[in-house]
N, C-alpha and C positions, 0 to 999 in steps of 0.2 A: 433055435428049435424051427421048425419049417414054417413058412407061412402056408395060412389055413386059406380054402378056396375066395369062402366071407373076404378076406384080407386084399387077396389076389384083385374079386371083382372092384372092390372097394379102389386101390390102386387104380384100377382100370377105368372108375367112372372118374376119380382127377383129374386120369391123365386126359381123359376126354373132354370136360370140364374145360380144363386149360388150354388146353388146342380150339377149342370154342370160341373163351374169350380173344384168342390171337385171331382168330378168324375174324371175329367183330369189329376186332380193330383194323384190320384191313380196309372197312368199308370208310371210303374218301364222302367227310362231310360238306365239302365244297359241290361233287360231285351229284348228292341226296339232294342240295338244295335248290340246283339249276333244275335239276327235275320237277322239285315243288314248284319250282316260277314256270315252268312249262305248263303243266295242271291247271296252275291258279288261270294263263291264260286263256288252255283248253276251255274250263268253267265260265272264263269272262263272254268268250265268244260264243258257244255253244255247240264248241267243237265232240265229233265221240271220242271212245276211249276205248281202244280193245286189246285183250291179255289175253293170252293163250301157253301153252304148256304141254310138257309131256308128263307123263308118271307123278312125282310125286309137286313137280313144276305146277302141272295142267290142276293139280288140287291147291296147292299155293295159288294159281290164278282166280280160281272159284273166288276163295278166300278174302283175297286181296276186292275182287269188284264188289262183293257182299259187304265190305267194311265201308269203301267207298260208295256206291249206290245207294246204300241204307245210313249208314253211321257218323258221314263225313258229310254227305247231304243234307241229312236232318238238321244243321246246326249253320243252315248256309239260307240265302236268301231264297237261290234256282239251286235244281239236282242237279248232277254231275250226270251226263249221259255217258252211260260207260256198261259194257258185256264184256265176259268171258266164254271166248269162242269154247271153251272146254262144256258148257256144259245143255248142249242137246245135240243125246243121244242118236235120236233116230236121222238126224240130219249130218253127224260125224256117219255113220257106218253106213245111210245113203250113200256118201261123196266116196269113201273110202271104200265099199263094193261098185259103183258103177266105174268110177275114174280110178284114181289109183289113194294109197295111206295118204301121202305124200303132200295131197292137193285138202286134205280135211281143214287148214286153216284160211287157204288161199281161195276157195271157192267160197268160202263165209264173206272175207272181207271185200268181195266181188258186188256180192249183194247189197253192202252197206257203204263201206268207206268211199269217203273224200279227202281231195286233197287239205290239207290240215289238220286231218285228225291224225289223234296219236294212234300209235298199232306198236304195241310190247309185247317182249319174250322173255320168256324168264326158261332159261337152260344151263346147267352142268356143265358137257362138252361145248357146249357154241356152235352146235356140228349135224344137230338134228335135220334131214332133209325137209321135214314136214315144215320146220322151223325158218329155214332157209329160204324156202322158195318162197312161204307167204311175205317176207320178210323183202326179197329182192321184189316182188310185187308192189309193195307198202312203197318201197323206195321209188320205183318206176313211177307209180301214180300221188308224188310226192307226199306224200304224209308223213307226219315227225314220228322217227321209228327208233325206239330204245330198245337195249339188251343188254338183262342182266346174266350176267356170265360168270363162271368158273376159272380158275387158272389158267385152264388148257385153250381159253379165248374161243379160238374155231372160226370159224366163216363169219360167225355173226358178229362177233369185234372188230370186224372188216367190213361188216354193209350196215351196220346200225350206224341214225345219225350222230345218238348217246349212247351208248355204252359203260358200264360197272360191272369192275372184274374184281371178281372176288377170291381172294389171295387161295384158295386150296381148291384142289381135286376131289377130295371127301365128301359126296351126293347128300351127306343129313348136314353135314357143316353149312357147306353152300345153299342149300334148300334152306335153312335154318335162317343164313344171313340174309338170303334175298326176303325170304316173311319178312325179316326185321326191317328192311328198305321197307316196302310194301306199306306194313305200319306206320313207319316215318310219314309216308306220305300221304297216309287216311290221317294221323292225327296230326296233322302238321294242321290240318284244314278242321279237324275235332276241339283241338284245344287250342287254335290260335286262329278264331272264324275272321276275326278283323284280318285278317290275309287276302281276303276277297270283301268288294265291296258289292 
């Protein structure tokens, strides 16, 4: 008897979940632990943390900064100084209109970032010109740079100080895994506040 459309959809869902589990298994725990240490250091030294991305990664950047700036900070003796560069639509559109869309993150960093601050970007392709341009600037200004990228790696994997590569080119699975890393970075502090003195 031929499979029904419902059964075919259930099979597709199971396959999607199985592939998502494989993608999550590609997250390197040592590299995530190193990022937690970097965030701990930034918190201790009152460094700023800037995060940004395009599309779904932009939403993940906003979500991450909400959790870090509110959730993680609520359990600590002092608060994280953090900002998503995706969240000021007026500024982004002014920069894009008057200069170039490639400058929308770079020109915000010019106003805020100083040596030693963390500049983190999320990308599936690793090659978005606006992300690469901002990270190039941050490296030149001696910021600590982090790139979360997909299996294509791209230019970001070459220029960021710290890189975590998710072993998939599927946008949904990579973005889910990157958000998982972001949640780990936040919950490491929320569930282990003794990490920070």
